[in-house]
VOVOMI-266788 format. One record per residue: x, y, z of N, C-alpha, C in turn; residue in three letters. Coordinates in Angstrom, 1 decimal. Layout:
N
n_x,n_y,n_z,ca_x,ca_y,ca_z,c_x,c_y,c_z,r
X,Y,Z,X,Y,Z,X,Y,Z,ALA
...
# end
This chain:
69
n_x,n_y,n_z,ca_x,ca_y,ca_z,c_x,c_y,c_z,r
-7.1,-22.3,6.5,-6.1,-21.3,6.3,-4.8,-21.7,6.9,THR
-3.8,-21.6,6.1,-2.4,-21.9,6.5,-1.6,-20.6,6.9,LEU
-1.1,-20.5,8.0,-0.3,-19.3,8.4,1.1,-19.7,8.4,PHE
1.9,-19.1,7.7,3.3,-19.3,7.7,4.1,-18.0,8.1,ILE
4.7,-18.0,9.4,5.3,-16.8,9.8,6.8,-17.0,10.1,ALA
7.6,-15.8,9.9,8.9,-15.8,10.3,9.0,-15.1,11.7,GLY
9.7,-15.8,12.6,9.8,-15.2,13.9,10.3,-13.9,14.1,ALA
11.2,-13.6,13.1,11.9,-12.3,13.1,11.3,-11.2,12.1,GLU
10.1,-11.5,11.7,9.3,-10.6,10.7,8.8,-9.4,11.5,ASP
9.4,-8.2,11.1,9.1,-7.1,11.8,8.0,-6.2,11.0,HIS
7.7,-6.7,9.8,6.7,-6.0,9.0,5.3,-6.5,9.4,ARG
5.2,-7.8,9.4,4.0,-8.6,9.8,4.3,-9.4,11.1,CYS
4.2,-8.8,12.2,4.5,-9.7,13.5,3.8,-10.9,13.5,PRO
4.5,-12.0,13.9,4.0,-13.3,14.0,2.8,-13.3,15.0,PRO
2.8,-12.5,16.0,1.7,-12.5,16.9,0.3,-12.2,16.2,GLU
0.3,-11.5,15.1,-0.8,-11.2,14.5,-1.4,-12.5,13.8,GLN
-0.5,-13.3,13.2,-0.8,-14.6,12.5,-1.4,-15.5,13.7,SER
-0.8,-15.5,14.9,-1.2,-16.4,15.9,-2.6,-16.0,16.4,GLU
-3.0,-14.6,16.4,-4.2,-14.3,16.7,-5.3,-14.7,15.8,GLN
-5.1,-14.6,14.5,-5.9,-15.1,13.6,-6.1,-16.6,13.5,MET
-5.0,-17.3,13.8,-5.0,-18.8,13.9,-5.9,-19.2,15.0,PHE
-5.7,-18.6,16.2,-6.6,-19.0,17.3,-8.1,-18.6,17.1,VAL
-8.4,-17.5,16.5,-9.7,-17.2,16.2,-10.4,-18.1,15.3,ALA
-9.7,-18.5,14.2,-10.2,-19.5,13.3,-10.4,-20.9,14.0,LEU
-9.5,-21.3,14.7,-9.6,-22.5,15.4,-10.8,-22.6,16.4,MET
-11.0,-21.5,17.0,-12.2,-21.4,17.9,-13.5,-21.6,17.2,ARG
-13.5,-21.2,16.0,-14.7,-21.4,15.0,-14.7,-22.8,14.3,GLN
-13.8,-23.6,14.6,-13.6,-24.9,14.0,-13.5,-24.8,12.5,ASP
-12.6,-23.8,12.1,-12.3,-23.7,10.7,-10.9,-24.3,10.5,ILE
-10.9,-25.2,9.4,-9.4,-25.9,9.3,-8.3,-24.8,9.2,PRO
-7.4,-24.8,10.2,-6.3,-24.0,10.1,-5.0,-24.5,10.6,THR
-3.9,-24.0,10.3,-2.6,-24.5,10.7,-1.6,-23.3,10.9,ALA
-0.7,-23.4,11.8,0.1,-22.3,12.0,1.7,-22.8,12.1,TYR
2.5,-22.3,11.2,4.0,-22.6,11.3,4.8,-21.5,11.4,VAL
5.6,-21.6,12.4,6.6,-20.2,12.7,7.9,-20.8,12.4,ARG
8.7,-20.1,11.5,10.1,-20.5,11.2,11.0,-19.7,12.2,PHE
11.8,-20.2,13.0,12.7,-19.4,13.9,13.7,-18.7,13.0,PRO
14.0,-17.4,13.5,15.1,-16.6,12.9,14.8,-16.2,11.5,ASP
13.5,-16.4,11.1,13.2,-16.0,9.7,12.6,-14.5,9.7,ALA
13.1,-13.7,8.7,12.7,-12.3,8.6,11.5,-12.3,7.6,PRO
10.9,-11.1,7.4,9.9,-10.9,6.4,10.5,-11.2,5.0,HIS
9.8,-11.9,4.3,10.3,-12.2,2.8,11.3,-13.5,2.7,GLY
11.4,-14.3,3.9,12.2,-15.3,3.8,11.9,-16.4,2.7,PHE
10.7,-16.3,2.2,10.3,-17.3,1.2,10.9,-17.0,-0.2,SER
11.5,-15.8,-0.3,12.0,-15.4,-1.5,13.6,-15.2,-1.4,LEU
14.0,-15.0,-0.2,15.5,-14.6,-0.1,16.2,-15.4,1.0,SER
15.5,-16.3,1.7,16.0,-17.1,2.8,16.9,-18.3,2.2,GLY
17.4,-19.1,3.1,18.2,-20.2,2.7,17.3,-21.1,1.8,PRO
17.9,-21.8,0.9,17.2,-22.7,0.0,16.4,-23.8,0.7,PRO
17.0,-24.4,1.7,16.3,-25.6,2.4,15.0,-24.9,3.2,GLU
15.1,-23.7,3.7,13.9,-23.2,4.4,12.9,-22.8,3.3,ARG
13.3,-22.3,2.2,12.2,-22.0,1.1,11.6,-23.1,0.6,ARG
12.4,-24.3,0.6,11.9,-25.6,0.0,10.9,-26.1,1.1,LEU
11.2,-26.1,2.3,10.3,-26.6,3.5,9.0,-25.7,3.5,GLN
9.0,-24.5,3.3,8.0,-23.7,3.3,7.0,-23.9,2.1,ARG
7.5,-24.2,0.9,6.8,-24.6,-0.4,6.2,-25.9,-0.1,ARG
6.8,-26.8,0.4,6.2,-28.2,0.7,5.0,-28.2,1.7,ARG
5.3,-27.4,2.7,4.1,-27.1,3.7,2.8,-26.5,2.8,LEU
3.1,-25.5,2.1,2.0,-24.9,1.2,1.4,-25.9,0.3,ARG
2.3,-26.6,-0.3,1.9,-27.6,-1.4,0.9,-28.7,-0.8,ASP
1.3,-29.1,0.4,0.6,-30.1,1.0,-0.7,-29.7,1.5,ARG
-0.8,-28.4,1.9,-2.1,-27.7,2.4,-3.0,-27.5,1.1,TRP
-2.4,-27.1,0.0,-3.2,-27.0,-1.1,-3.7,-28.4,-1.6,TRP
-3.0,-29.3,-1.6,-3.4,-30.6,-2.0,-4.5,-31.2,-1.2,ASP
-4.4,-30.8,0.0,-5.4,-31.3,1.0,-6.9,-30.6,0.8,ARG
-6.8,-29.3,0.6,-8.0,-28.6,0.6,-8.5,-28.0,-0.7,TYR
-7.6,-28.0,-1.7,-8.0,-27.6,-3.0,-8.0,-28.6,-4.1,LEU
-7.7,-29.9,-3.8,-7.8,-31.0,-4.7,-9.2,-31.1,-5.2,ALA
-9.3,-31.4,-6.5,-10.6,-31.7,-7.1,-11.1,-33.1,-6.7,ASP
# end
């Protein structure tokens, strides 16, 4: 499970993602957590292009690693 959070997300507080991340890690489930500083909710759609691209690359690498045939 890949968690990508914005530090300034007030709809889905990053602390919730952190809690899930820790719970999965304790169960030895492959997981990663990335927190973008100063990023609000929805930054993947309306944030700066370089940040959207960075988020997409993270997601694509995760998918390539765990969903590849």
